N, C-alpha and C positions, 0 to 999 in steps of 0.2 A: 521110538524116543528112546536116549538114554540119559539118566539123570544121576549125577553123583554130586553130594554135599560136602563143602568145608566149613563146619560150624563152631565158631569161636563162642565161646560162653566164661565168662568171668567168674573167676573163684572168689567164694565168701572167706576172706582173711582180714586181719585186723592189720597187717602192714602189707607192703610191696614186694614184688618178687626178689629184687636185689637190694634193697635198702629198709630203713623202719619208718618211712613216711607212712602215716595214716590211709587208709582207703577210701574214705567217705568223699569222694571227689565230686560226687552231685550235690550235696549239700555244703561244700565249703567254697569260699568266695575264689574266684578265679587265681591261679597260679600261687596257692599259698601250701598245699600239700606236697612240696618239691624240697628237693636236697641237691647238693653237688652230684648227687649219685644218679638220680633219676633224669635229672636236666644233662648229664653225660659232660662236664665239666672237664677242661684240661686237667690230667693228673688225676681224676676220680676214679677210683677202682670198685666194681660191683662188690657187695657183700655176698658170701656164700647163700647158695640159694635158699629161700624160705623152706623149712622142713615140712610146714604146715601144706603148702602147695603141692608138694611132692606126693604127701599122704593121700590128700584129696584127689590129686589125677588118678593114683593107684585105685581109690576106691571106687571113682567113677570107670575107670577102665573094666575092674572086676565086674561091676555090675552089667557091663554091657558085654559080658562074656568073653573079654579080651586075655590074651594069654601076657603076662607080665614079662618084659624084655631082662633077658639076662645077660645082654652085652653092656659094654660100658657105656654110660649115658654121658654125652655131651651136649654143651650149648654151643649154638652155630651161631655167627653172625649172617644175618641174611640184610645183604646191600640194597638199599634203594633209597632215592631222593624224595623227601616229601615234607612240608613245612612243619608238621606235628612230629617228625622224627629228628631229635637235635644231632644225634650222633649220627646220623647216615646209616644207620643199620638197627634191625630188629633184632634181639636174642630170641631164639627158638631152640627147642632140645631136638635130639634125634627121637624116635619114637619110645614111649613109656610102655604104651599096650598095643599091640597087634592082633589081627585075625579075629576080631569080634562079630558079633550078630545080633541083629535087633529087627522083629518084625519082617525076617526074610531079606533083609539088607544088610551085606556084609560090611564089618566096618575096618577099612582096611589099616588105619593106626591111631592113638590117641598122643598128643605131645603137649609139652607144656610151653608157652613163649609169655612176653611181656606185651601189654597193650601200648599203643603210641597214645600221644596227647590228642587233644580234639581240636581239630582246624575249622574254622567258620569262612568258607571262602567270599561271601557275602559281606564280612567285616574286616577282612584280612587279619582277622586275629586267632592267636593258640592258646589254649589254656593246656598247661602242662600238668594238671592235678591226676587226669589220669593216666600220664606216662609212667609204665612200670607197674600197674595195677597187673595180678596174673590173671592169666588164660590157660585154658586147654582147647586145643583146636582137635574137633572129633572129625577125620578124614572116611568118608565112605567110598564103597565103590560104586561103578555107575549101575546099581541094580534096579532104580527106580523107571518104571516104563511108563508113569502117566503122572500128571500133576496132582491127582486125586493121592497117589502111593506116596507121593512126595509129603504131602501136607498129613497123611496119616503117620508116616514115620517120624516128621517133626512132633506131632502130639504126642505120640508114643515115647519120644526121647525127652520131651518136657516131663512126663510122668516120672521117667527113672531118675532123672535129675533132680527132681523135687523130693524124690524119697531120698537120695544121697545124703541131701542136707548141705551139700559141696558148695553150692553154686549161688549165684545171686538171682536166677531166675530169669524166665523169657525177655524181660524190658531189657536186658544186657546182654541178650543172646543175639548174634548177628551170623549171618551165613552167606558164604560164596558159593552161587549154583552155579553149576555147570552143566549145560545141554547140548546134545548132538543129535541128528535125525538121519536115517539112512546112511549110517557110516559117514556121514560128513565130518568136517572140523567142528570142533566144540568152542561155543561160546561161555565166556566167564562173566556172570554179572555179580557185581562186587557188594558186599555190606548190605544185605538186605534183614532187616532188623525186626520182621515178624514171620511169623508163620502165613496169615494172610497175604503177606508181600510176596514170599517164596512161592504159593500157589499162583500168584496173578504173574510174577515174572514168568512162570513155565508155560501159561496158557498164554501169554505174549509172543514168547520166543518160538513155540511152537507154530503158531501162524506165522510169523515174520520168516523164519527158516522154510517154512514150507513154501512160501510165495516166492521166495528167491529160488529156490529149485525147481519150483513149476515155470519160471519165467528163464529157465535154462541157467541161470547165475549159479555162483558157488559161495558156499559160506565161508566167510572170513573166520580163522583163528583170532579171537581178539577178546579184549575185556570191555565190558559194558557197565553203564551205571544205569540203577532202577530211578526214575522220576517217580515216586509213589503217588504225587498229586495227579499226574495223568495217566498212571498205570502202564506205561511204557519204558524200554529200554532204550539207551541211545550210545553209541562207542565213546568208549575213553582212549583205549590205546591199543595197539597190536598186543597180543597175548604173549607173556613172557613165558620162556622156559626156565628150569631150574638155573640153568649155567648163567641166566641173565643176572641172577641176584649176588652170584658170585660169594655162595656160602664158604666160609673158612670156621675152623673150631675156636672158640673165644679164648684167647690165650691168658684172660684176666679169670677165667674161671675153671676150677678143678674138675677134673673128669669123677663122674660119679657110678657106683655100682649098687643096684637095689638089693638087699637081702633077703632072699626066699621065706625065712622066718619071720621077717617083718611083714610080708606080702600074707603069711597065713593070718599073723596077728590081726590086720585089718580085714580079712575074709570073715574071719570070726564073729567081728562086731559090727559088721555093716548088715542093713537092712536086708531083706528078700527083695528083688528089684519087682517093680510094680507088674511088668507082663509075666513074670514067673507066678507071683502071689496070684494074679488073675486066674491063670490057668489050674493053678492048684485049687483053688476056691470052686470051679468048676467041678473039678474032680472029687474033691473032698468032701462038698457040701451039696452037690448035686443041682446046683443053681444054674441058670442059663448064662452065657457068656456075657451079653450086653448087661446082665445084673451086676455078673462079676467085675466088669470095668467100671461101673457106677462105684461100687463099693469098693473099688481100690484106685479111685481118683485121688485119695488121701491118705498116706501112710497111717494117721492117726484113726482115720475113719475105717479103715482096714482091721486095725487092731481093736476097734470098737466091737467090730461086728463079731471077731473072732471070740471075744469074752462074752459078748449077748450069746453066741452060739453053745456055750458052756451050760446054760440055764433054759435056753428056749429053742424051739425046732427052728432049722436054719431058713426054711421057707417062709416062716412067719415073720421071723427076723428081717429077711430080705425085703418082705413087702413093706414093713413099716420104714426100714431104713432108706429103701431106695425111693419109694413115693412121699411118704409123709416126711421125713427128717430131711431129704435133699429139697423138698418144695420149701420148707422153712428157711433153711440155710439159703437157698438160692434168693427168697425174698428178703431176707436181711441182708443180703451181700457178704455173709461172712463164711469163712472155713469152719469145717467140724471144731479145730483147735480153739478157735475163736468163741464158741457157743456155751461153753462150760457145762454143757451136756454130757454125762457120764454113763458108761455101760450100765451103770446099775440103774440110772433115770431110766433109760432104757427098757431094761428088764420089768422095772416096776410098772411103766407104763403098758406092757405087754400083758401082764398080770391083771392090770385093772380090766383091761378089755376083755380078755379071757375068762376071768369070774364075774364079768357082767356088772361090773362096779360103774363103768361107763361104757355107754354105747359108742362104737364106731363114730360116729357124728360127733358125739362130744368129745372124743380123744383129736379128732380132726381141729377142733379147738383148742383142747388143752395144749398140744404139742408145741402151737403157736405162742405161747406163753413162756415155755421152758428156755430159748436162748438168753443167755445172760442173767438167771434165775438163781438165786440159790436155794429155794425150796424145791421139796421132791414134789414128784408128780401128784401125789395123793395131796399135799398140802395144797398144791395150787388148784386141784379140782374141787376141794373143799371150799376154799375162795371164791371160786366160780360158781359154786352150788350145783356142779354138774355131777357130784359122785352119788351113786345109787340109781337103776333102772326101775322106773314106775311099774305098777303091777297092771295086767290086761286090762282090769276094769277100768283104772285111772286113764288108759290109752283109749279106751272105748268112749268113756264120757270126754275126753278132749276130741275126739273125732265127730261126735254128735254136736258137741258146740261150735267145731270149726264148719260144718256143713249147714249149722243153723244160722250162723253169722255171716255166711258167704253163698248167697242164694244164687248170685250170679254165675259163682265158679260151678255150681251145680248145674246151671242152665247149659253152661257151657260145654261139661262134660257131657250132658245128654245129647248135646247137638256136635259130638264126635271130636271135640279138644281135648286129647288125652293129656294135654299140658296143664289143664285145670287141677288134676290129681296131685301134681307137683305143688302147686300153688297151695292146696289143703294139705298136704304132707308138711309144708313150712310151717302153716298154723298149727298143727299139732305139735310139732317141736317147740314153737313159742310158747305155746301153753303148757307143756311139761318140762319147760327149761332144758330143752335138749336132752330129756333123759329118756325118750321113748326111741325104740329101735324104728328107725325110717323104714326099713323094709316089710317089718308087720304092719306099720300105721297105714302104708301103700296099700296092703292087701286088705288091711280092715274097710278103709275109705271105699274102695272100688266094691267091694260086696254091701256098703249100706247104698252107695249111690245104684249099684244095679238093681236093688231091692225096691227102690223107690217108685 
């Protein structure tokens, strides 16, 4: 199997590519964010390309390891007839970035283009609010050899795009999936709008094309549509070649050339890409690759980790942030940036554990109260009355009370039910308000029970 992707991603800008209309097309009433330019009315001329769009395209290209083109940049007219394209052509640039790489997949090129409107065939209506929204198209080489490789690539790409801060997110990302097997002709499946969808497309096409060849048939070069509700692809039309689009330079737009000094200015302020940061964490902090990937899942979380590591051992910080912090964020369905948890809070919590002012079990409960809380971990712990670890005598007393109050658990343990100890440990934690060390309590309980 050979798979290449053409990924369209909307850029996050305030105005469209060639006019000043706002880009909040999803929340605006139909056909209100429009003007004579983005509707391509007779005599209307496009504004010069949005500078922010070009800067964001360069930034993404750099983060994907691309060389920035030193050639003249033209916007071309790509002609085709469709109800959501009022002009009969789409403006798309020649490559801005070339020869990149991500996750072992070569990036052939990145270019800028305008989004068409939104056609709804079931209603026969078109909303032109989206017409002119700026896109970048990321074109890969056919380097992916399985649906799993394609899925991994797209997941990694989303991380890079999130780090860039230039795009509107996966919800506005669409991919054209190209697949061929055994050197046969390729099928292109248009406008797949999720990573899961791209994976399902490839799984289905792999089986469909193999079955055709097995029966002695020939796979047709064609464009297909993905019916997500049925998880199948269906024919749309014979696949076009570039000549079918009748590309011509747009005579209404001036040619551009990218200033190398401006490229370096963008390179200096852009964040380190997620995949490179993850590899550096493994090397610099000596942590596992899987842990590094979790800690670099968000740029702000990765930055917080590095701040914490200035004061705390990296392995200790990794365990707390990878397991406990991510658990709490996932439970609350929030990102780290939304949690209001600072690196200083994390350092303070680790210090509370290291100095035995809270037990690991108490810290487990404390961190659950930290998202959205303006108080420090110490202040939260005092409110919860979990600051301070009880002395050994108090733990022994709590163990004796738990055993005395729960004779059935004692009987169960004597009958070989090890889980009875866990129940008694829970009782000790309750009696000590979570201030006992669960591991030590477990050992004391077993010693007491074995001596009965």
